[in-house]
mmCIF file of the N, C-alpha and C atoms, coordinates in Angstrom:
data_MODEL
# 
_entry.id   MODEL 
# 
loop_
_atom_site.group_PDB 
_atom_site.id 
_atom_site.type_symbol 
_atom_site.label_atom_id 
_atom_site.label_alt_id 
_atom_site.label_comp_id 
_atom_site.label_asym_id 
_atom_site.label_entity_id 
_atom_site.label_seq_id 
_atom_site.pdbx_PDB_ins_code 
_atom_site.Cartn_x 
_atom_site.Cartn_y 
_atom_site.Cartn_z 
_atom_site.occupancy 
_atom_site.B_iso_or_equiv 
_atom_site.pdbx_formal_charge 
_atom_site.auth_seq_id 
_atom_site.auth_comp_id 
_atom_site.auth_asym_id 
_atom_site.auth_atom_id 
_atom_site.pdbx_PDB_model_num 
ATOM 1   N N  . THR A 1 1  ? 114.983 100.776 101.969 1.00 0.00 ? 1  THR A N  1 
ATOM 2   C CA . THR A 1 1  ? 115.575 102.088 102.218 1.00 0.00 ? 1  THR A CA 1 
ATOM 3   C C  . THR A 1 1  ? 116.399 103.498 101.714 1.00 0.00 ? 1  THR A C  1 
ATOM 4   N N  . SER A 1 2  ? 117.751 102.876 100.949 1.00 0.00 ? 2  SER A N  1 
ATOM 5   C CA . SER A 1 2  ? 117.838 103.865 100.069 1.00 0.00 ? 2  SER A CA 1 
ATOM 6   C C  . SER A 1 2  ? 118.049 104.506 98.993  1.00 0.00 ? 2  SER A C  1 
ATOM 7   N N  . THR A 1 3  ? 118.280 105.855 98.789  1.00 0.00 ? 3  THR A N  1 
ATOM 8   C CA . THR A 1 3  ? 117.539 106.126 98.149  1.00 0.00 ? 3  THR A CA 1 
ATOM 9   C C  . THR A 1 3  ? 119.125 106.681 96.932  1.00 0.00 ? 3  THR A C  1 
ATOM 10  N N  . ASP A 1 4  ? 120.195 106.717 97.119  1.00 0.00 ? 4  ASP A N  1 
ATOM 11  C CA . ASP A 1 4  ? 120.672 106.426 95.396  1.00 0.00 ? 4  ASP A CA 1 
ATOM 12  C C  . ASP A 1 4  ? 122.040 105.668 96.183  1.00 0.00 ? 4  ASP A C  1 
ATOM 13  N N  . LEU A 1 5  ? 123.275 105.278 95.391  1.00 0.00 ? 5  LEU A N  1 
ATOM 14  C CA . LEU A 1 5  ? 123.879 104.221 94.893  1.00 0.00 ? 5  LEU A CA 1 
ATOM 15  C C  . LEU A 1 5  ? 124.953 104.654 96.220  1.00 0.00 ? 5  LEU A C  1 
ATOM 16  N N  . VAL A 1 6  ? 125.189 105.568 96.780  1.00 0.00 ? 6  VAL A N  1 
ATOM 17  C CA . VAL A 1 6  ? 125.811 105.184 97.836  1.00 0.00 ? 6  VAL A CA 1 
ATOM 18  C C  . VAL A 1 6  ? 125.465 105.372 99.095  1.00 0.00 ? 6  VAL A C  1 
ATOM 19  N N  . GLU A 1 7  ? 124.155 105.382 99.927  1.00 0.00 ? 7  GLU A N  1 
ATOM 20  C CA . GLU A 1 7  ? 123.840 104.457 100.674 1.00 0.00 ? 7  GLU A CA 1 
ATOM 21  C C  . GLU A 1 7  ? 123.606 103.202 100.270 1.00 0.00 ? 7  GLU A C  1 
ATOM 22  N N  . LEU A 1 8  ? 123.595 102.897 99.554  1.00 0.00 ? 8  LEU A N  1 
ATOM 23  C CA . LEU A 1 8  ? 122.784 101.569 99.682  1.00 0.00 ? 8  LEU A CA 1 
ATOM 24  C C  . LEU A 1 8  ? 124.605 100.481 99.912  1.00 0.00 ? 8  LEU A C  1 
ATOM 25  N N  . SER A 1 9  ? 125.223 101.021 99.001  1.00 0.00 ? 9  SER A N  1 
ATOM 26  C CA . SER A 1 9  ? 126.505 100.072 99.186  1.00 0.00 ? 9  SER A CA 1 
ATOM 27  C C  . SER A 1 9  ? 126.730 100.263 100.666 1.00 0.00 ? 9  SER A C  1 
ATOM 28  N N  . VAL A 1 10 ? 126.973 100.922 101.740 1.00 0.00 ? 10 VAL A N  1 
ATOM 29  C CA . VAL A 1 10 ? 127.041 101.060 103.147 1.00 0.00 ? 10 VAL A CA 1 
ATOM 30  C C  . VAL A 1 10 ? 126.267 99.562  103.253 1.00 0.00 ? 10 VAL A C  1 
ATOM 31  N N  . HIS A 1 11 ? 125.288 100.331 103.055 1.00 0.00 ? 11 HIS A N  1 
ATOM 32  C CA . HIS A 1 11 ? 124.180 98.722  103.450 1.00 0.00 ? 11 HIS A CA 1 
ATOM 33  C C  . HIS A 1 11 ? 124.910 96.946  102.587 1.00 0.00 ? 11 HIS A C  1 
ATOM 34  N N  . ALA A 1 12 ? 124.944 97.618  101.778 1.00 0.00 ? 12 ALA A N  1 
ATOM 35  C CA . ALA A 1 12 ? 125.274 96.158  101.026 1.00 0.00 ? 12 ALA A CA 1 
ATOM 36  C C  . ALA A 1 12 ? 126.780 95.332  101.449 1.00 0.00 ? 12 ALA A C  1 
ATOM 37  N N  . ARG A 1 13 ? 127.037 96.471  101.515 1.00 0.00 ? 13 ARG A N  1 
ATOM 38  C CA . ARG A 1 13 ? 128.504 95.816  102.374 1.00 0.00 ? 13 ARG A CA 1 
ATOM 39  C C  . ARG A 1 13 ? 128.147 95.081  103.649 1.00 0.00 ? 13 ARG A C  1 
ATOM 40  N N  . SER A 1 14 ? 127.399 95.335  104.414 1.00 0.00 ? 14 SER A N  1 
ATOM 41  C CA . SER A 1 14 ? 127.099 94.777  105.784 1.00 0.00 ? 14 SER A CA 1 
ATOM 42  C C  . SER A 1 14 ? 126.115 93.749  105.362 1.00 0.00 ? 14 SER A C  1 
ATOM 43  N N  . ILE A 1 15 ? 125.211 94.106  104.977 1.00 0.00 ? 15 ILE A N  1 
ATOM 44  C CA . ILE A 1 15 ? 125.039 92.218  104.220 1.00 0.00 ? 15 ILE A CA 1 
ATOM 45  C C  . ILE A 1 15 ? 125.472 91.361  103.410 1.00 0.00 ? 15 ILE A C  1 
ATOM 46  N N  . ILE A 1 16 ? 126.401 91.867  102.453 1.00 0.00 ? 16 ILE A N  1 
ATOM 47  C CA . ILE A 1 16 ? 127.438 90.908  102.284 1.00 0.00 ? 16 ILE A CA 1 
ATOM 48  C C  . ILE A 1 16 ? 128.130 89.839  103.318 1.00 0.00 ? 16 ILE A C  1 
ATOM 49  N N  . ASN A 1 17 ? 128.651 90.960  103.954 1.00 0.00 ? 17 ASN A N  1 
ATOM 50  C CA . ASN A 1 17 ? 129.531 90.076  104.829 1.00 0.00 ? 17 ASN A CA 1 
ATOM 51  C C  . ASN A 1 17 ? 128.646 89.274  105.356 1.00 0.00 ? 17 ASN A C  1 
ATOM 52  N N  . GLN A 1 18 ? 128.021 89.953  106.224 1.00 0.00 ? 18 GLN A N  1 
ATOM 53  C CA . GLN A 1 18 ? 126.602 88.670  107.383 1.00 0.00 ? 18 GLN A CA 1 
ATOM 54  C C  . GLN A 1 18 ? 126.249 87.087  106.660 1.00 0.00 ? 18 GLN A C  1 
ATOM 55  N N  . LEU A 1 19 ? 126.292 87.362  104.918 1.00 0.00 ? 19 LEU A N  1 
ATOM 56  C CA . LEU A 1 19 ? 125.516 86.682  104.262 1.00 0.00 ? 19 LEU A CA 1 
ATOM 57  C C  . LEU A 1 19 ? 127.645 85.531  103.786 1.00 0.00 ? 19 LEU A C  1 
ATOM 58  N N  . SER A 1 20 ? 128.515 85.737  103.793 1.00 0.00 ? 20 SER A N  1 
ATOM 59  C CA . SER A 1 20 ? 129.510 85.205  103.772 1.00 0.00 ? 20 SER A CA 1 
ATOM 60  C C  . SER A 1 20 ? 129.984 84.593  104.908 1.00 0.00 ? 20 SER A C  1 
ATOM 61  N N  . LYS A 1 21 ? 130.096 85.528  106.461 1.00 0.00 ? 21 LYS A N  1 
ATOM 62  C CA . LYS A 1 21 ? 130.006 84.961  107.826 1.00 0.00 ? 21 LYS A CA 1 
ATOM 63  C C  . LYS A 1 21 ? 128.920 83.320  107.672 1.00 0.00 ? 21 LYS A C  1 
ATOM 64  N N  . ALA A 1 22 ? 128.059 83.704  106.985 1.00 0.00 ? 22 ALA A N  1 
ATOM 65  C CA . ALA A 1 22 ? 127.031 82.249  107.139 1.00 0.00 ? 22 ALA A CA 1 
ATOM 66  C C  . ALA A 1 22 ? 126.456 81.529  106.434 1.00 0.00 ? 22 ALA A C  1 
ATOM 67  N N  . GLY A 1 23 ? 127.782 81.913  105.235 1.00 0.00 ? 23 GLY A N  1 
ATOM 68  C CA . GLY A 1 23 ? 128.417 80.627  103.784 1.00 0.00 ? 23 GLY A CA 1 
ATOM 69  C C  . GLY A 1 23 ? 126.990 80.699  103.188 1.00 0.00 ? 23 GLY A C  1 
ATOM 70  N N  . ILE A 1 24 ? 126.253 81.691  103.044 1.00 0.00 ? 24 ILE A N  1 
ATOM 71  C CA . ILE A 1 24 ? 124.628 82.176  102.335 1.00 0.00 ? 24 ILE A CA 1 
ATOM 72  C C  . ILE A 1 24 ? 125.600 82.451  100.944 1.00 0.00 ? 24 ILE A C  1 
ATOM 73  N N  . PRO A 1 25 ? 125.761 81.883  99.963  1.00 0.00 ? 25 PRO A N  1 
ATOM 74  C CA . PRO A 1 25 ? 126.149 82.370  98.105  1.00 0.00 ? 25 PRO A CA 1 
ATOM 75  C C  . PRO A 1 25 ? 125.286 83.932  98.119  1.00 0.00 ? 25 PRO A C  1 
ATOM 76  N N  . LEU A 1 26 ? 125.636 83.838  97.290  1.00 0.00 ? 26 LEU A N  1 
ATOM 77  C CA . LEU A 1 26 ? 124.988 85.921  96.454  1.00 0.00 ? 26 LEU A CA 1 
ATOM 78  C C  . LEU A 1 26 ? 125.527 85.097  95.227  1.00 0.00 ? 26 LEU A C  1 
ATOM 79  N N  . ASP A 1 27 ? 124.266 85.964  94.194  1.00 0.00 ? 27 ASP A N  1 
ATOM 80  C CA . ASP A 1 27 ? 125.262 85.071  92.976  1.00 0.00 ? 27 ASP A CA 1 
ATOM 81  C C  . ASP A 1 27 ? 125.359 87.336  92.533  1.00 0.00 ? 27 ASP A C  1 
ATOM 82  N N  . TYR A 1 28 ? 126.715 87.365  92.563  1.00 0.00 ? 28 TYR A N  1 
ATOM 83  C CA . TYR A 1 28 ? 127.351 88.766  92.403  1.00 0.00 ? 28 TYR A CA 1 
ATOM 84  C C  . TYR A 1 28 ? 126.865 89.553  90.594  1.00 0.00 ? 28 TYR A C  1 
ATOM 85  N N  . SER A 1 29 ? 126.604 88.505  90.038  1.00 0.00 ? 29 SER A N  1 
ATOM 86  C CA . SER A 1 29 ? 126.242 89.347  88.048  1.00 0.00 ? 29 SER A CA 1 
ATOM 87  C C  . SER A 1 29 ? 125.045 89.794  87.991  1.00 0.00 ? 29 SER A C  1 
ATOM 88  N N  . SER A 1 30 ? 124.589 89.006  89.365  1.00 0.00 ? 30 SER A N  1 
ATOM 89  C CA . SER A 1 30 ? 122.600 89.436  88.650  1.00 0.00 ? 30 SER A CA 1 
ATOM 90  C C  . SER A 1 30 ? 122.664 90.604  89.822  1.00 0.00 ? 30 SER A C  1 
ATOM 91  N N  . PHE A 1 31 ? 123.731 90.684  91.325  1.00 0.00 ? 31 PHE A N  1 
ATOM 92  C CA . PHE A 1 31 ? 123.669 91.753  91.928  1.00 0.00 ? 31 PHE A CA 1 
ATOM 93  C C  . PHE A 1 31 ? 123.537 92.702  91.711  1.00 0.00 ? 31 PHE A C  1 
ATOM 94  N N  . ALA A 1 32 ? 125.155 92.720  89.954  1.00 0.00 ? 32 ALA A N  1 
ATOM 95  C CA . ALA A 1 32 ? 125.888 94.120  89.840  1.00 0.00 ? 32 ALA A CA 1 
ATOM 96  C C  . ALA A 1 32 ? 124.788 94.417  88.538  1.00 0.00 ? 32 ALA A C  1 
ATOM 97  N N  . VAL A 1 33 ? 123.939 93.585  88.467  1.00 0.00 ? 33 VAL A N  1 
ATOM 98  C CA . VAL A 1 33 ? 122.786 94.142  87.520  1.00 0.00 ? 33 VAL A CA 1 
ATOM 99  C C  . VAL A 1 33 ? 121.259 94.837  87.896  1.00 0.00 ? 33 VAL A C  1 
ATOM 100 N N  . ASP A 1 34 ? 120.866 94.293  88.999  1.00 0.00 ? 34 ASP A N  1 
ATOM 101 C CA . ASP A 1 34 ? 120.272 94.779  89.441  1.00 0.00 ? 34 ASP A CA 1 
ATOM 102 C C  . ASP A 1 34 ? 121.109 96.143  90.593  1.00 0.00 ? 34 ASP A C  1 
ATOM 103 N N  . LEU A 1 35 ? 122.083 96.160  90.930  1.00 0.00 ? 35 LEU A N  1 
ATOM 104 C CA . LEU A 1 35 ? 123.055 97.472  91.279  1.00 0.00 ? 35 LEU A CA 1 
ATOM 105 C C  . LEU A 1 35 ? 122.455 98.679  90.182  1.00 0.00 ? 35 LEU A C  1 
ATOM 106 N N  . VAL A 1 36 ? 122.638 98.556  88.708  1.00 0.00 ? 36 VAL A N  1 
ATOM 107 C CA . VAL A 1 36 ? 122.302 99.188  87.831  1.00 0.00 ? 36 VAL A CA 1 
ATOM 108 C C  . VAL A 1 36 ? 121.446 100.134 87.553  1.00 0.00 ? 36 VAL A C  1 
ATOM 109 N N  . ARG A 1 37 ? 120.990 98.861  87.221  1.00 0.00 ? 37 ARG A N  1 
ATOM 110 C CA . ARG A 1 37 ? 118.352 99.203  87.087  1.00 0.00 ? 37 ARG A CA 1 
ATOM 111 C C  . ARG A 1 37 ? 118.521 100.072 89.133  1.00 0.00 ? 37 ARG A C  1 
ATOM 112 N N  . PHE A 1 38 ? 118.822 99.325  89.557  1.00 0.00 ? 38 PHE A N  1 
ATOM 113 C CA . PHE A 1 38 ? 118.661 100.354 90.932  1.00 0.00 ? 38 PHE A CA 1 
ATOM 114 C C  . PHE A 1 38 ? 119.045 102.531 90.906  1.00 0.00 ? 38 PHE A C  1 
ATOM 115 N N  . GLN A 1 39 ? 120.389 102.227 90.012  1.00 0.00 ? 39 GLN A N  1 
ATOM 116 C CA . GLN A 1 39 ? 120.325 103.512 89.590  1.00 0.00 ? 39 GLN A CA 1 
ATOM 117 C C  . GLN A 1 39 ? 119.571 104.046 88.673  1.00 0.00 ? 39 GLN A C  1 
ATOM 118 N N  . ASN A 1 40 ? 118.467 103.431 88.079  1.00 0.00 ? 40 ASN A N  1 
ATOM 119 C CA . ASN A 1 40 ? 117.326 104.726 86.978  1.00 0.00 ? 40 ASN A CA 1 
ATOM 120 C C  . ASN A 1 40 ? 115.623 105.064 88.324  1.00 0.00 ? 40 ASN A C  1 
ATOM 121 N N  . GLU A 1 41 ? 115.408 105.574 88.261  1.00 0.00 ? 41 GLU A N  1 
ATOM 122 C CA . GLU A 1 41 ? 114.851 106.158 89.196  1.00 0.00 ? 41 GLU A CA 1 
ATOM 123 C C  . GLU A 1 41 ? 113.267 105.249 87.971  1.00 0.00 ? 41 GLU A C  1 
ATOM 124 N N  . ASP A 1 42 ? 113.371 104.419 87.208  1.00 0.00 ? 42 ASP A N  1 
ATOM 125 C CA . ASP A 1 42 ? 112.353 104.784 86.373  1.00 0.00 ? 42 ASP A CA 1 
ATOM 126 C C  . ASP A 1 42 ? 112.414 102.257 87.089  1.00 0.00 ? 42 ASP A C  1 
ATOM 127 N N  . THR A 1 43 ? 113.061 101.865 87.048  1.00 0.00 ? 43 THR A N  1 
ATOM 128 C CA . THR A 1 43 ? 113.728 100.772 87.468  1.00 0.00 ? 43 THR A CA 1 
ATOM 129 C C  . THR A 1 43 ? 113.930 100.283 88.825  1.00 0.00 ? 43 THR A C  1 
ATOM 130 N N  . ARG A 1 44 ? 113.996 101.645 89.534  1.00 0.00 ? 44 ARG A N  1 
ATOM 131 C CA . ARG A 1 44 ? 114.178 101.802 91.351  1.00 0.00 ? 44 ARG A CA 1 
ATOM 132 C C  . ARG A 1 44 ? 113.421 100.730 91.794  1.00 0.00 ? 44 ARG A C  1 
ATOM 133 N N  . ARG A 1 45 ? 112.678 100.727 92.158  1.00 0.00 ? 45 ARG A N  1 
ATOM 134 C CA . ARG A 1 45 ? 111.629 99.849  92.410  1.00 0.00 ? 45 ARG A CA 1 
ATOM 135 C C  . ARG A 1 45 ? 110.819 99.151  91.840  1.00 0.00 ? 45 ARG A C  1 
ATOM 136 N N  . GLU A 1 46 ? 111.673 97.944  91.114  1.00 0.00 ? 46 GLU A N  1 
ATOM 137 C CA . GLU A 1 46 ? 110.803 96.888  91.035  1.00 0.00 ? 46 GLU A CA 1 
ATOM 138 C C  . GLU A 1 46 ? 112.605 96.040  91.102  1.00 0.00 ? 46 GLU A C  1 
ATOM 139 N N  . VAL A 1 47 ? 113.477 96.353  91.179  1.00 0.00 ? 47 VAL A N  1 
ATOM 140 C CA . VAL A 1 47 ? 114.302 95.752  91.900  1.00 0.00 ? 47 VAL A CA 1 
ATOM 141 C C  . VAL A 1 47 ? 114.405 95.726  93.601  1.00 0.00 ? 47 VAL A C  1 
ATOM 142 N N  . VAL A 1 48 ? 114.027 96.934  94.176  1.00 0.00 ? 48 VAL A N  1 
ATOM 143 C CA . VAL A 1 48 ? 113.272 96.979  95.411  1.00 0.00 ? 48 VAL A CA 1 
ATOM 144 C C  . VAL A 1 48 ? 112.326 96.283  95.458  1.00 0.00 ? 48 VAL A C  1 
ATOM 145 N N  . VAL A 1 49 ? 111.382 95.546  94.932  1.00 0.00 ? 49 VAL A N  1 
ATOM 146 C CA . VAL A 1 49 ? 110.476 94.428  95.136  1.00 0.00 ? 49 VAL A CA 1 
ATOM 147 C C  . VAL A 1 49 ? 111.102 93.263  95.076  1.00 0.00 ? 49 VAL A C  1 
ATOM 148 N N  . LYS A 1 50 ? 112.252 93.290  94.013  1.00 0.00 ? 50 LYS A N  1 
ATOM 149 C CA . LYS A 1 50 ? 112.479 92.004  93.368  1.00 0.00 ? 50 LYS A CA 1 
ATOM 150 C C  . LYS A 1 50 ? 113.512 90.921  94.571  1.00 0.00 ? 50 LYS A C  1 
ATOM 151 N N  . TRP A 1 51 ? 114.252 92.318  95.144  1.00 0.00 ? 51 TRP A N  1 
ATOM 152 C CA . TRP A 1 51 ? 114.496 92.367  96.638  1.00 0.00 ? 51 TRP A CA 1 
ATOM 153 C C  . TRP A 1 51 ? 113.605 91.936  97.598  1.00 0.00 ? 51 TRP A C  1 
ATOM 154 N N  . GLY A 1 52 ? 112.849 92.149  98.044  1.00 0.00 ? 52 GLY A N  1 
ATOM 155 C CA . GLY A 1 52 ? 112.053 91.668  99.065  1.00 0.00 ? 52 GLY A CA 1 
ATOM 156 C C  . GLY A 1 52 ? 110.918 89.971  98.326  1.00 0.00 ? 52 GLY A C  1 
ATOM 157 N N  . LYS A 1 53 ? 111.427 89.982  97.269  1.00 0.00 ? 53 LYS A N  1 
ATOM 158 C CA . LYS A 1 53 ? 110.587 88.440  97.267  1.00 0.00 ? 53 LYS A CA 1 
ATOM 159 C C  . LYS A 1 53 ? 111.282 87.723  97.617  1.00 0.00 ? 53 LYS A C  1 
ATOM 160 N N  . ASP A 1 54 ? 112.500 87.830  96.028  1.00 0.00 ? 54 ASP A N  1 
ATOM 161 C CA . ASP A 1 54 ? 113.618 87.353  97.174  1.00 0.00 ? 54 ASP A CA 1 
ATOM 162 C C  . ASP A 1 54 ? 113.878 86.833  98.638  1.00 0.00 ? 54 ASP A C  1 
ATOM 163 N N  . TYR A 1 55 ? 114.112 87.360  99.127  1.00 0.00 ? 55 TYR A N  1 
ATOM 164 C CA . TYR A 1 55 ? 114.360 87.715  100.367 1.00 0.00 ? 55 TYR A CA 1 
ATOM 165 C C  . TYR A 1 55 ? 113.117 86.627  101.363 1.00 0.00 ? 55 TYR A C  1 
ATOM 166 N N  . TYR A 1 56 ? 112.376 87.608  101.233 1.00 0.00 ? 56 TYR A N  1 
ATOM 167 C CA . TYR A 1 56 ? 111.037 86.216  101.017 1.00 0.00 ? 56 TYR A CA 1 
ATOM 168 C C  . TYR A 1 56 ? 110.793 84.911  101.303 1.00 0.00 ? 56 TYR A C  1 
ATOM 169 N N  . SER A 1 57 ? 110.961 84.495  99.733  1.00 0.00 ? 57 SER A N  1 
ATOM 170 C CA . SER A 1 57 ? 110.943 83.097  99.108  1.00 0.00 ? 57 SER A CA 1 
ATOM 171 C C  . SER A 1 57 ? 111.733 82.489  99.635  1.00 0.00 ? 57 SER A C  1 
ATOM 172 N N  . VAL A 1 58 ? 112.814 82.628  100.415 1.00 0.00 ? 58 VAL A N  1 
ATOM 173 C CA . VAL A 1 58 ? 114.105 82.195  100.851 1.00 0.00 ? 58 VAL A CA 1 
ATOM 174 C C  . VAL A 1 58 ? 113.248 81.100  102.366 1.00 0.00 ? 58 VAL A C  1 
ATOM 175 N N  . ASN A 1 59 ? 112.663 81.411  102.848 1.00 0.00 ? 59 ASN A N  1 
ATOM 176 C CA . ASN A 1 59 ? 111.795 81.078  103.944 1.00 0.00 ? 59 ASN A CA 1 
ATOM 177 C C  . ASN A 1 59 ? 110.791 80.326  103.907 1.00 0.00 ? 59 ASN A C  1 
ATOM 178 N N  . LYS A 1 60 ? 110.518 80.272  102.510 1.00 0.00 ? 60 LYS A N  1 
ATOM 179 C CA . LYS A 1 60 ? 108.908 80.130  101.654 1.00 0.00 ? 60 LYS A CA 1 
ATOM 180 C C  . LYS A 1 60 ? 108.755 78.697  102.726 1.00 0.00 ? 60 LYS A C  1 
ATOM 181 N N  . GLY A 1 61 ? 109.514 77.956  102.742 1.00 0.00 ? 61 GLY A N  1 
ATOM 182 C CA . GLY A 1 61 ? 108.885 76.397  103.000 1.00 0.00 ? 61 GLY A CA 1 
ATOM 183 C C  . GLY A 1 61 ? 109.126 75.717  104.276 1.00 0.00 ? 61 GLY A C  1 
ATOM 184 N N  . GLU A 1 62 ? 110.249 76.652  105.580 1.00 0.00 ? 62 GLU A N  1 
ATOM 185 C CA . GLU A 1 62 ? 109.954 77.236  107.135 1.00 0.00 ? 62 GLU A CA 1 
ATOM 186 C C  . GLU A 1 62 ? 108.745 77.847  107.503 1.00 0.00 ? 62 GLU A C  1 
ATOM 187 N N  . LYS A 1 63 ? 108.479 76.493  108.260 1.00 0.00 ? 63 LYS A N  1 
ATOM 188 C CA . LYS A 1 63 ? 107.804 77.018  109.905 1.00 0.00 ? 63 LYS A CA 1 
ATOM 189 C C  . LYS A 1 63 ? 108.270 78.044  110.626 1.00 0.00 ? 63 LYS A C  1 
ATOM 190 N N  . ASN A 1 64 ? 107.585 78.906  111.415 1.00 0.00 ? 64 ASN A N  1 
ATOM 191 C CA . ASN A 1 64 ? 107.195 79.169  112.321 1.00 0.00 ? 64 ASN A CA 1 
ATOM 192 C C  . ASN A 1 64 ? 107.063 79.259  113.840 1.00 0.00 ? 64 ASN A C  1 
# 
């Protein structure tokens, strides 16, 4: 839901903290590239879609 890097940084800090506490690794170099691309209005949507796909692909093999 973030519309700019400042707002995104607030959400990212929280998510990174949660990942760390849960022992879930984060590819920081890929995340850094995504942050740069997020700042460009032409590629922002692509980044958000990528994050959504990444999120849902983690639980792909699990049954609810």
